[in-house]
N, C-alpha and C positions, 0 to 999 in steps of 0.2 A: 587969208590963211591957206592958200593953195589947195582949196577944196577939202581941208580938214574940218570935220563936223564934230563939235563938242556936244556930247549927249547930256542934256539937262532935264532929268525927269521932273514932270510937273507935280508928282506926288512922291515924296521921299520922306517917310515918317521916322527914320532912324536918327538923323542928325542934320545940321545945317551944312550941306556940302559946298555952299558957295564960298566958304572960308578956307577950303582946302588948298594946298599948294600943288594940286594935280586935278585932273578931270576924272570923274567916275568911269567914263567910257569915251572912246574916240573912234570915229569911223572915217575912212578915207578910201575912195575908189572901191567901195563894197566890202572892205575888210574892217571888221569891228574888233577893237581891243578893249576888254573890260578889266579895269583895275583890280588888284587883289582885294577881295572882300573877306571880312571875318563876320562874326556875329555882333560886332560892336554897335552900340547904340547909346544915345545920351540919356542918362538918368535924370528926369525932370526935377527930382528932389534935390539932387546934389550938383547937377550941371556937369558931372563927370561922364566920361565915356566908359562904359562897362560891357563886359561879355558874361552872360549868365548861362547856367546849365552845363551839362556834360557834353561830350563829343557829338553825340547824335543830335542833341537838341541844338547845339551851335551850328552843326552842318546844315540842318534844315533852314535856320535863319539865313545862313550864307547863300544857300540855293535860292531862297525867296528873293534875296537882293539881286542875285544874278538874273533871275527871271524878270524882275522889274526893269532892270537895265536893258535886257534883250527886247522887251516890249517897248520901252521908251525910244529905242533906236529904230524901231520898225522892222526888227529881225525876227526870226523864228528859231526854235530849238533845233530844227534840222540843219540849220547853218553852222552848228558847232563843229569845229575842226581841231581844237587843241586846248589843253588845260594843264595847269601846273598846280600842284597841291603841296603846301608847306605845313607840315605838322610840327607843333611845339614838342621838344624832346621830353618834357615833363608834364604831368597833369592829366594824361589821357592814356587809355589802354595801348599797349605796344602793338604795332603792325596794323591792327584794324583801323581802316579809314572811314568807318561808318558808312552811311548811305551814299556817300559820294563816289565810292569805289565798288561797294558790295551791294548785291541785290537784297531786297527785303526778305526776311524769313517768311515761310509759306503762310503764316497766320497774321501777318502784318501788312498794312497798305504799302504799295510800292512807292516809297518816298521819292526816288529819282524820277520815276515816271509821272509822279504828280506835277513836277515842274517841267520836265524835258521830254516826256513820253519815251519812246524807244529810240531816242536819238543820242548816240554815244560819240565820244571823241577820245583820241589817244591821250592818256594822262601820264604825267610824271609826278611821282609821290616821293617826298623826302622828309626826313626828320631834321629840323634846324634847331639852333639854340633856342629860338623863340620868335615871337611876333612883337610888334611895337606895343600892342596892348598885352600886358603880361598874363591876362586872364584868357586870351584867345588860344584855343587848342588848335585851330585850323584856319588857314588862309588859302584862298585859291583865286587864280585869275583865268580868264577864258579868252579864246580867239574864235571868231566866227567869220565865215566867208558868205557874204550875202549875195554874191554875184550868181547869175544863172549858171547852170552847170551840174553835172552829175557828181554827187558825193559817193565815193567808193571806198569801202573798208578794205584795208590791206592786211591779210593774215595769211602768210605763206606757210605757216606751220614750221616747227623746228625739230630737227632730228633728236633722238632716233624714232620718236613716235609722233609724227605730224598730226594725226587725228586727235590724239589726246591733247596736244598743245592747243589746237584750234578749239576744242571743247572747253578747255580751261579759259581761254580768253573770252569766249562767248558766254561764259557763266556770269561774269560781272559787268560793270559799266565801262571797262576799259577796252581798247583795241590797239594792236601793234602799230597801225598807221591808218591814215586816211588821205585819199587823193581827191582834190577837187580843182578843176581847171588846170593851172600849170603848177600848183604847189602840192607837195607831199609833206605832210606833218607826221612825225612819228611820236610814239610814246617813249618814255624813258625806258631803255632796255637794261635788264639786270643780268648778271652772268650766271644764270642757273639753267640747268637742263634736267631732263627726266630720262631714267634708264628704262629698260623694257619692262620692269616691274612697277613703273610709275613712282620711283623713288627720286627725290630731287637731289642734284648734285651741283658742285661748283668748282671751277678750276682753282688751284690753291694760291697762285701768286697774282700780283697786280698786273704784270705783263701778260700772263696767260688769260686772265680775265678780260683784259682789254682786247686781246686778239679775238677771243670768243665773241665779244660784243661787235666788233667790226664785221666779223663773218655773219652774224645775225642781221646787221644792217645791210650788208650786200644783198641778202635774200629779200629783206623788206623792200628795199629800193628797186630791185629787179622786178618784184611782183607788182610794184606801182609804176613801172615804166620809166624808171630813173636809174642813174648810176652814181658812184661816189663823186664823179666829176660834177654832178649837178648839186652837191651839197654846198650850201652857202652859209650854214651856221651849225656849230656843235656846242653843246654844253656838257662839261664833264663835272660830275658830282662825286667827290672822293671823301673817304674817311680820314680823320686825323692820322691814323696808323699808316695810311698810304701816302701821305704828303711827302715824306723823305725820299720816296721812290717814284714819284710822279714823273720826273724827267725821264725815267727809263722807258716811258711810253712814247717818247718823241719819234723813235724810229718806226713805230707802228703807224703813226700818223702819216709819215713819209711813204711807207709801204702801201697803205690803203688809199690815202687821199691825194697822193702825188705832191708836186711842188706848188700847185695852185691851191694853196690852203684856204679853207673856209674862215670866216670870222669864228671866234670861240670865246667861251667864258668858263673859267674854272672856279669851282666853289667847293669849300670844305664843309661837309655836313657833320652833324653829330652822329647820325646813324642812318643806315639804309634798312630795308625791310627784313633782312636776314643778317645775322651777325657775321657770317663768313664773306658777304659781299664787300668788296673794297671800292667799287666804282659803279656808277650808273651813268649812261650816256644818252643824250637826246639830240636829234638832228632835224633840220628843215632843208628840203631840196626844192629847187625850182627847175622844172623840166623845160628843155629847149632854150633857145636864145644864147647869148654870149655872157660868160661869167667875167665880170670886171673886178679886178683886185684893186682895193683902194688903200693907198698909203699916203698919209699926210707928209708934207715936205720934210719936217724934222723928225718924223717918227723913226724908231729904231726897230727894224724887223730882221736884222741878220741873225741867223741861228734859230729864229722862232718858228714854230710849226702852226702858226695861225696868222691871219692878216688882220690889221686894225679894222678894215671894213671890207665887205664883199657886196657887190651889187649884181643883181640878175633880175631881168624883167623890170618891174617897178618897185622891187624891194631892195632896201639897203640895210644890212645888218651891221651894227657897229659892236666890235668885241667888247667884252667887259673891260672898262678903262679904270685906272686908278689915278691918283694925283701925282703922277710922275712928271718931273721937269723934263721936257724933251731934249734940253741941252745936256743934262747930266745923267738922265735915266733914273734918277733917285726920287723917291717920294718927297714932296715939298715939306719943309719944316712947318709945323703948325697943327691946329686942331682939326676936327672933321670938317668944320666950316671952310677952312683954307684948302683942305684937300678936295672938298667938293667943288669948289670954284676952279681949281686947276684941272680937275677931271672934266668939267664941262668945257674948259678951254681945249683940252685934248680931243673931246668929242666934236667940238666945233670945227677943229682942223680936219678931222676925217670927213665930216659932212661936206665941207667946202670942196675937198678933193674929190668927193663923189658926186658933185653937182647938186647938193642938197643944202637945206638949211634947217634950223630948229622948227620952222613952220611945218616941215615935212615929217617931223618926228611924231609918231603916234603912240609910242609905248617906251617907257624906261623901267628897268628893274634895278633897285638899289640893294646891294648886298652889303651889310654893315657889320663891323666887328662889335662885339658886345660892349667894348670900352667906348664906342661912339654914341651909345644910347643917351647919355645925359644931355648932349648937345645936338642930337640929331634933328630936333624940331627946327633949330636955326639953320641947319645944313639943308633941310628940305626946301626952306624959303629961298635958297639960292636959285632954284629953278625959275622963279619969277624974273630974275635978272636976265635969263637967256630966253625964256619962252614968252614973256609978257602975258597977254590973255589967251595965248595959244597953248595952254598947258596940256601935256600929254596924259594918257592913262599911266598909272604907276603902281608898282608892287614893291614893297620893302620887306625884307626878311633878315633876321639876325643870324649871323654865321657863327660857327665854332671859332673860326678865324679866317683871314683871307690868305691867299697863297703867298703874297708879299707880306712878311711879318710887320712891316712898317706902315702898311696901308690900314686905314680905318674904314674906307668905303670903296666899293667898286660898282660902277654903273654901266649897264648894257643898254643899248638904244636900238630901236627899230624905226626905220623911216619908210614911208610910201611916197615915191617920187612921181610927179606928174609926167 
């Protein structure tokens, strides 16, 4: 399995994980990827998977699972470098992410510190249509860098009041970015700013918000010793209202990212944390070395502002792929199972072009349309056809819709190459 280590905890009291079509966590070359976890556990009375309690209670169970997997992998909380939080749009208080983002009130025990101490990581938080278990209010995955090296928090401050911005970020459990070894991981950046009276503001249009975000990323990357040329992956999370105008941001990608585009995934969310935000962006950069653009033989990239795959160092990011026939460019006819199989064929072509295989894939993220839910269990089993026993870590979230209205599933992959 090319050095890929499947984490199999000896004590896992929540459910029988051996039957899952993914691994709970995967480590390779010191990078640990933990699958999306919820508060889901098996009810012994009914045999069904249930999530109980409110947002805070579910978040504590989720963190407990994360910590168990960190321990099982032989990692430590100080190795945390990145996390993504998917909140269900209904059933929980708006904006508040509970103890996973916010510190405990003064009279309550510090729940984050109970599991992770004062070890933080850049976080990207989103409201999605839902999770696979409809009772799950929150789902999160983690990335850890177990390799020796200094972990440095990146917080450049943002105009016009840098000191206030820094104070704000240091209040919670989030940080704008973290640099460790050659990789710089960023939090999802939102298009808000503060005036001299500490009032929040936001540019009014999608294009203006996107420009504002790229300017923020230039500052984060510079503070971390990187540039836009080092970016190998971007994720754009947009609102349904922004979808008709999303193509208008392509010129900004050319302006800020040049023609050597990173891999990218575009996702339509139900909501972001403020009603005026139209977009949130997340990036990963690898400092030093040569950036290799990966284009499968039959892939169509003309006019696009992303590459199917980008390799730098020992990381290969594969853009969010759908079940498009490479000959026609159209999504294949069929249900989500057929689309999933074609999507993995497309991913296989990118991996091969990048000198990798499914044995090197450590993490996949499935973004599915709500219409795909009834057949998704069968679609998830398609992974076994391509991975065999070398199953990756995986996170699945339900989108408002995908950018291609004919697509039922989009899959992003991360490979660590020997």
